[in-house]
C-alpha positions as CSV (number, residue, x, y, z in Angstrom):
1,X,0.0,0.0,0.0
2,X,1.4,3.4,-0.9
3,X,2.2,6.2,1.5
4,X,-0.8,8.1,0.1
5,X,-3.2,5.5,1.4
6,X,-1.7,5.1,4.9
7,X,-4.0,6.2,7.7
8,X,-6.7,7.1,5.2
9,X,-10.2,7.7,6.6
10,X,-11.0,4.7,8.8
11,X,-14.7,5.3,8.2
12,X,-14.4,4.0,4.6
13,X,-15.1,0.4,5.6
14,X,-18.1,1.4,7.7
15,X,-19.4,3.5,4.8
16,X,-19.1,0.7,2.4
17,X,-20.8,-1.8,4.7
18,X,-23.7,0.6,5.2
19,X,-24.1,1.0,1.5
20,X,-23.9,-2.8,1.1
21,X,-26.8,-3.3,3.5
22,X,-29.2,-1.1,1.5
23,X,-28.8,-2.1,-2.2
24,X,-31.3,-0.6,-4.6
25,X,-32.0,-1.2,-8.3
26,X,-31.4,1.4,-10.9
27,X,-33.5,4.6,-10.8
28,X,-34.8,3.6,-7.4
29,X,-31.7,4.3,-5.2
30,X,-33.5,6.6,-2.9
31,X,-32.0,5.5,0.4
32,X,-28.6,5.4,-1.2
33,X,-29.0,8.8,-2.7
34,X,-30.2,10.3,0.6
35,X,-27.2,8.9,2.5
36,X,-24.6,10.0,-0.1
37,X,-26.1,13.5,-0.4
38,X,-26.2,13.9,3.4
39,X,-22.5,12.9,3.7
40,X,-21.4,15.3,0.9
41,X,-23.4,18.2,2.4
42,X,-21.7,17.6,5.8
43,X,-18.3,17.9,4.0
44,X,-19.1,21.3,2.6
45,X,-19.9,20.3,-1.0
46,X,-22.5,22.0,-3.1
47,X,-24.9,19.1,-3.7
48,X,-27.3,19.0,-6.7
49,X,-29.8,16.2,-6.8
50,X,-32.4,14.8,-9.2
51,X,-30.3,14.1,-12.3
52,X,-31.6,10.8,-13.7
53,X,-34.0,10.8,-10.7
54,X,-31.5,9.7,-8.0
55,X,-28.2,11.0,-9.4
56,X,-26.1,13.5,-7.5
57,X,-23.4,16.0,-8.5
58,X,-21.2,17.3,-5.7
59,X,-19.2,20.4,-6.5
60,X,-16.2,21.9,-4.7
61,X,-14.4,25.0,-5.8
62,X,-11.0,26.3,-4.8
63,X,-8.7,28.9,-6.2
64,X,-9.2,31.0,-9.3
65,X,-8.7,28.5,-12.2
66,X,-11.5,27.8,-14.6
67,X,-10.4,24.2,-15.0
68,X,-12.7,21.5,-13.9
69,X,-12.7,17.7,-13.5
70,X,-15.5,15.1,-13.2
71,X,-15.0,11.9,-11.3
72,X,-17.8,9.3,-11.4
73,X,-18.9,6.5,-9.1
74,X,-22.0,4.4,-9.8
75,X,-24.2,3.3,-6.9
76,X,-26.9,1.0,-8.2
77,X,-27.2,-2.7,-7.2
78,X,-28.3,-5.9,-9.0
79,X,-31.5,-8.1,-8.7
80,X,-29.6,-11.0,-7.0
81,X,-30.2,-12.7,-3.7
82,X,-27.1,-12.3,-1.6
83,X,-25.3,-15.4,-0.4
84,X,-22.1,-13.9,1.2
85,X,-23.2,-14.6,4.8
86,X,-21.6,-11.3,5.7
87,X,-22.7,-9.5,8.9
88,X,-23.4,-6.5,6.7
89,X,-25.3,-8.5,4.1
90,X,-28.2,-6.9,2.1
91,X,-31.3,-6.1,4.1
92,X,-33.3,-5.8,0.9
93,X,-34.4,-9.3,-0.3
94,X,-33.6,-10.1,-3.9
95,X,-31.1,-7.2,-4.2
96,X,-27.4,-7.0,-3.6
97,X,-24.2,-5.1,-4.5
98,X,-22.8,-7.9,-6.5
99,X,-20.8,-5.6,-8.8
100,X,-18.9,-3.6,-6.2
101,X,-20.7,-0.3,-6.8
102,X,-20.9,0.1,-3.0
103,X,-17.1,0.1,-3.0
104,X,-16.9,2.6,-5.9
105,X,-19.2,5.0,-4.0
106,X,-17.4,4.6,-0.7
107,X,-14.0,5.3,-2.4
108,X,-15.4,8.5,-4.0
109,X,-16.9,9.6,-0.7
110,X,-13.5,9.0,1.0
111,X,-11.9,11.1,-1.7
112,X,-14.5,13.8,-1.3
113,X,-13.6,14.2,2.4
114,X,-9.9,14.4,1.8
115,X,-10.3,16.9,-1.0
116,X,-12.6,19.1,1.2
117,X,-10.2,18.9,4.1
118,X,-7.0,19.6,2.1
119,X,-8.2,22.0,-0.7
120,X,-4.9,21.6,-2.5
121,X,-6.3,22.2,-5.9
122,X,-7.0,25.1,-8.2
123,X,-10.3,24.8,-10.0
124,X,-13.5,22.9,-9.7
125,X,-14.2,19.3,-8.7
126,X,-17.5,17.7,-9.8
127,X,-18.1,14.3,-8.2
128,X,-20.7,12.4,-10.2
129,X,-22.7,9.8,-8.2
130,X,-24.5,8.0,-11.0
131,X,-27.6,5.7,-10.7
132,X,-28.6,2.9,-13.0
133,X,-25.4,1.8,-14.6
134,X,-26.4,-1.9,-14.7
135,X,-29.4,-1.6,-17.0
136,X,-31.0,1.8,-17.6
137,X,-28.1,3.9,-18.8
138,X,-27.9,6.3,-15.9
139,X,-25.0,8.1,-17.5
140,X,-27.1,8.9,-20.6
141,X,-30.0,10.0,-18.5
142,X,-27.7,12.4,-16.5
143,X,-26.4,13.8,-19.8
144,X,-29.9,14.3,-21.1
145,X,-30.7,16.2,-17.8
146,X,-28.0,18.7,-18.7
147,X,-25.1,17.3,-16.7
148,X,-22.3,18.8,-18.7
149,X,-24.1,22.1,-19.5
150,X,-24.8,22.6,-15.8
151,X,-21.5,21.2,-14.6
152,X,-18.8,21.8,-17.2
153,X,-15.9,19.3,-17.1
154,X,-12.7,19.5,-19.0
155,X,-12.4,15.7,-18.6
156,X,-14.2,12.9,-16.8
157,X,-12.8,9.8,-15.2
158,X,-14.1,6.6,-13.8
159,X,-13.0,3.1,-12.6
160,X,-14.3,-0.4,-12.0
161,X,-13.1,-2.9,-9.5
162,X,-11.9,-6.2,-11.0
163,X,-11.5,-9.3,-8.8
164,X,-9.6,-11.1,-11.6
165,X,-6.8,-8.6,-11.5
166,X,-4.1,-8.8,-8.8
167,X,-4.7,-6.6,-5.8
168,X,-3.7,-3.0,-6.2
169,X,-2.9,-3.1,-9.9
170,X,-4.1,-0.4,-12.3
171,X,-5.1,-1.7,-15.7
172,X,-5.4,0.7,-18.7
173,X,-6.0,0.4,-22.4
174,X,-6.5,3.2,-24.9
175,X,-8.8,3.0,-27.9
176,X,-11.7,0.5,-27.6
177,X,-12.0,-0.9,-24.1
178,X,-15.5,-2.2,-23.8
179,X,-18.1,-3.3,-26.4
180,X,-21.4,-2.0,-27.4
181,X,-24.2,-4.1,-26.0
182,X,-27.3,-4.5,-28.1
183,X,-30.3,-6.8,-27.5
184,X,-32.7,-8.5,-29.8
185,X,-35.9,-10.5,-29.2
186,X,-37.1,-12.6,-32.1
187,X,-40.6,-14.0,-32.0
188,X,-41.4,-16.8,-34.5
189,X,-45.1,-16.9,-35.3
190,X,-46.3,-20.3,-36.5
191,X,-49.4,-22.4,-36.1
192,X,-50.0,-24.6,-33.1
193,X,-51.2,-28.2,-33.2
194,X,-51.0,-31.7,-32.0
195,X,-47.5,-33.1,-31.7
196,X,-48.6,-36.3,-33.5
197,X,-49.9,-34.4,-36.5
198,X,-47.1,-31.9,-37.4
199,X,-48.3,-31.7,-41.0
200,X,-51.3,-29.8,-39.8
201,X,-49.3,-27.2,-37.9
202,X,-46.4,-24.8,-38.6
203,X,-43.8,-25.6,-36.0
204,X,-42.1,-22.5,-34.7
205,X,-39.6,-24.6,-32.6
206,X,-38.1,-26.1,-35.8
207,X,-38.0,-22.7,-37.5
208,X,-36.5,-21.1,-34.4
209,X,-33.8,-23.7,-34.2
210,X,-33.0,-23.1,-37.8
211,X,-32.7,-19.4,-37.1
212,X,-30.4,-20.0,-34.2
213,X,-28.1,-22.1,-36.3
214,X,-28.1,-19.7,-39.2
215,X,-27.2,-16.8,-36.9
216,X,-23.9,-18.5,-36.2
217,X,-22.8,-17.9,-39.8
218,X,-22.9,-14.1,-39.4
219,X,-19.6,-14.1,-37.5
220,X,-18.0,-16.8,-39.6
221,X,-19.1,-15.6,-43.0
222,X,-20.2,-11.9,-42.8
223,X,-17.7,-10.3,-40.3
224,X,-14.1,-9.7,-41.2
225,X,-11.9,-12.3,-39.4
226,X,-9.9,-9.5,-37.8
227,X,-13.0,-7.8,-36.3
228,X,-14.4,-8.8,-33.0
229,X,-18.1,-9.4,-32.3
230,X,-20.3,-11.7,-30.4
231,X,-23.9,-13.0,-31.1
232,X,-25.3,-15.1,-28.3
233,X,-28.8,-16.6,-28.0
234,X,-29.3,-16.6,-24.3
235,X,-32.9,-17.7,-24.2
236,X,-35.1,-19.8,-26.4
237,X,-38.6,-20.3,-25.1
238,X,-41.6,-22.1,-26.5
239,X,-44.0,-24.9,-25.8
240,X,-45.3,-26.5,-22.6
241,X,-45.7,-30.2,-23.4
242,X,-44.1,-32.9,-25.5
243,X,-47.2,-33.6,-27.6
244,X,-48.2,-29.9,-28.3
245,X,-46.7,-27.8,-31.1
246,X,-46.9,-24.2,-29.8
247,X,-48.2,-21.3,-31.9
248,X,-45.0,-19.2,-31.3
249,X,-41.5,-19.3,-29.9
250,X,-39.3,-16.5,-28.6
251,X,-35.5,-16.1,-28.5
252,X,-33.4,-13.4,-26.8
253,X,-30.0,-12.3,-28.1
254,X,-27.1,-10.2,-27.0
255,X,-25.0,-8.7,-29.7
256,X,-21.6,-7.2,-28.9
257,X,-19.1,-5.2,-31.1
258,X,-16.6,-2.4,-30.8
259,X,-17.4,-0.6,-34.1
260,X,-20.6,1.3,-34.8
261,X,-20.5,0.4,-38.5
262,X,-20.2,-3.3,-37.6
263,X,-23.2,-2.8,-35.2
264,X,-25.2,-1.7,-38.2
265,X,-24.1,-4.7,-40.2
266,X,-24.9,-7.1,-37.4
267,X,-28.4,-5.8,-37.1
268,X,-29.0,-6.0,-40.8
269,X,-27.8,-9.6,-41.0
270,X,-29.8,-10.7,-37.9
271,X,-33.0,-9.3,-39.4
272,X,-32.3,-10.8,-42.8
273,X,-31.6,-14.2,-41.4
274,X,-34.6,-14.3,-39.1
275,X,-37.0,-13.1,-41.8
276,X,-35.4,-15.3,-44.5
277,X,-35.4,-18.5,-42.4
278,X,-39.0,-17.9,-41.3
279,X,-40.2,-17.3,-44.9
280,X,-38.6,-20.6,-45.9
281,X,-40.8,-22.4,-43.4
282,X,-43.9,-20.4,-44.4
283,X,-43.9,-18.4,-41.1
284,X,-43.4,-14.9,-39.9
285,X,-41.2,-13.3,-37.4
286,X,-41.2,-10.2,-35.3
287,X,-37.7,-8.7,-34.7
288,X,-37.4,-6.3,-31.8
289,X,-33.9,-4.9,-32.0
290,X,-32.7,-2.5,-29.3
291,X,-29.5,-0.5,-29.3
292,X,-27.9,-0.5,-25.9
293,X,-24.7,1.0,-24.5
294,X,-22.3,2.2,-27.1
295,X,-18.7,1.0,-27.4
296,X,-16.4,2.7,-24.9
297,X,-13.2,4.3,-26.3
298,X,-10.4,5.7,-24.1
299,X,-8.6,8.7,-25.8
300,X,-4.9,8.1,-25.9
301,X,-3.9,11.5,-24.5
302,X,-6.0,11.2,-21.3
303,X,-5.1,7.5,-20.9
304,X,-1.4,8.2,-21.1
305,X,-1.9,11.0,-18.6
306,X,-3.8,8.6,-16.2
307,X,-1.0,6.0,-16.6
308,X,1.6,8.6,-15.6
309,X,-0.4,9.6,-12.5
310,X,-0.9,5.9,-11.6
311,X,2.8,5.2,-12.0
312,X,3.7,8.0,-9.6
313,X,1.0,6.9,-7.2
314,X,1.5,3.2,-7.1
315,X,4.8,2.4,-8.8
316,X,5.7,1.2,-12.3
317,X,5.1,-2.5,-11.4
318,X,1.5,-1.8,-10.4
319,X,0.5,-0.2,-13.7
320,X,-0.5,-2.7,-16.5
321,X,-2.0,-2.6,-19.9
322,X,-5.0,-4.8,-20.6
323,X,-4.2,-7.5,-23.2
324,X,-7.3,-6.8,-25.2
325,X,-10.6,-4.9,-25.0
326,X,-13.4,-6.6,-23.1
327,X,-16.8,-7.8,-24.5
328,X,-18.5,-6.5,-21.4
329,X,-20.2,-3.1,-21.6
330,X,-20.2,0.0,-19.4
331,X,-22.4,3.1,-19.7
332,X,-19.5,5.4,-18.8
333,X,-19.1,5.2,-22.6
334,X,-21.8,7.9,-22.8
335,X,-19.6,10.2,-20.8
336,X,-16.7,9.6,-23.1
337,X,-18.8,10.3,-26.1
338,X,-19.3,13.8,-24.7
339,X,-16.0,14.5,-23.0
340,X,-12.3,13.4,-23.0
341,X,-11.3,11.2,-20.2
342,X,-10.4,7.7,-19.2
343,X,-11.9,4.6,-17.6
344,X,-9.7,2.0,-16.0
345,X,-9.8,-1.2,-13.8
346,X,-8.5,-1.5,-10.3
347,X,-7.4,-4.9,-9.2
348,X,-9.1,-6.2,-6.1
349,X,-8.3,-9.9,-6.1
350,X,-8.2,-11.5,-2.6
351,X,-7.4,-15.1,-3.8
352,X,-7.1,-17.0,-7.0
353,X,-10.7,-18.1,-6.9
354,X,-12.6,-15.0,-5.8
355,X,-16.3,-15.1,-6.8
356,X,-16.7,-13.1,-10.0
357,X,-18.7,-9.9,-10.4
358,X,-22.5,-10.5,-10.5
359,X,-22.1,-13.6,-8.4
360,X,-24.3,-14.0,-5.2
361,X,-21.2,-14.6,-3.1
362,X,-19.2,-11.6,-4.5
363,X,-18.1,-9.0,-1.9
364,X,-16.0,-6.0,-2.6
365,X,-12.5,-6.2,-1.1
366,X,-12.4,-3.5,1.6
367,X,-8.6,-3.4,1.4
368,X,-8.9,-1.6,-1.9
369,X,-11.0,1.3,-0.5
370,X,-8.1,3.5,0.6
371,X,-6.2,2.9,-2.6
372,X,-9.1,4.0,-4.8
373,X,-10.0,7.0,-2.6
374,X,-6.4,8.2,-2.4
375,X,-5.9,7.8,-6.1
376,X,-8.9,10.0,-6.9
377,X,-7.4,12.6,-4.6
378,X,-4.1,12.4,-6.3
379,X,-5.7,12.7,-9.7
380,X,-7.9,15.6,-8.9
381,X,-5.1,17.6,-7.2
382,X,-2.8,16.9,-10.1
383,X,-5.3,17.7,-12.8
384,X,-6.2,20.9,-11.1
385,X,-2.7,21.9,-10.2
386,X,-1.3,25.3,-11.1
387,X,0.5,23.8,-14.2
388,X,-1.5,23.7,-17.3
389,X,-2.1,20.0,-18.3
């Protein structure tokens, strides 16, 4: 642990445990928002609430510079029943902080206290406490509520904990970092009938199976071999009995890519295959295709800058480059479409077999709290130093 993290606010763990006990699903984080806003107001921040319903922007000014920085923490939870057995486990049935957003929020609250106490920066700090990262695009909703018009930021930064990365390591990559995440529901409309008389029916299960197999050819025959994309059929539902042919079936897809032009082509091919396969069986399909989070790109300039701050903060051996972009998605991408900045991963591994994110036994590593909090302080004070960056 670096000297910057030594004797950091001992209340960080208590804060994280309190947040862990009151997990709330996106756009319904009312208790969480009340708690965070109260803590920030007590520190002397100017607190603005109501962006994306429960979102918060905490502003602190010092000195005469017009420079400003935005630092984001997400604070929503997941609809998962917790199985950690922790003394501070979720008190909300069917909800838990299985992605570590309680840790992200606790770290930024810790940084907020240190920044307010020290005031060793020249400019404006905007701390962005964001709801609904997991599913409703809280970042986009905050932007639509006028985030950057009301709170100008020269750059915006964020992190995510990663229990697969060695503890205390900072992992960066410039260019594409996380994929776009689109979803598609394909409903095959056939004609139901008796399972012993298939000739009198139009079997949507057979047609659906043909669509699923044909979808596999998109990546093997329509996408350039050097491009990266994923099409996964995660659900295929239809029928209730062995001797009944249903009237319809439904499949749900996730589609991932790093390039918006490729996203367009993937959508085009999914529609063509679904419609063409259905027509060949004399059936119809309804294709409900929804664009989700965009691909996330880290600008090189800001990523190189973040690497330099991390090296000074943690040492050269703790700063790594991700071997490749990840197919997961992150709505911080919306912020980076509007402003320069950087998103990175902070290693929080406890053991070699830690439960992964989104697992009912996952629990954020409290030992990482002072590292993340101190790094945000280091970044804000450096970015808003007297020297022009």
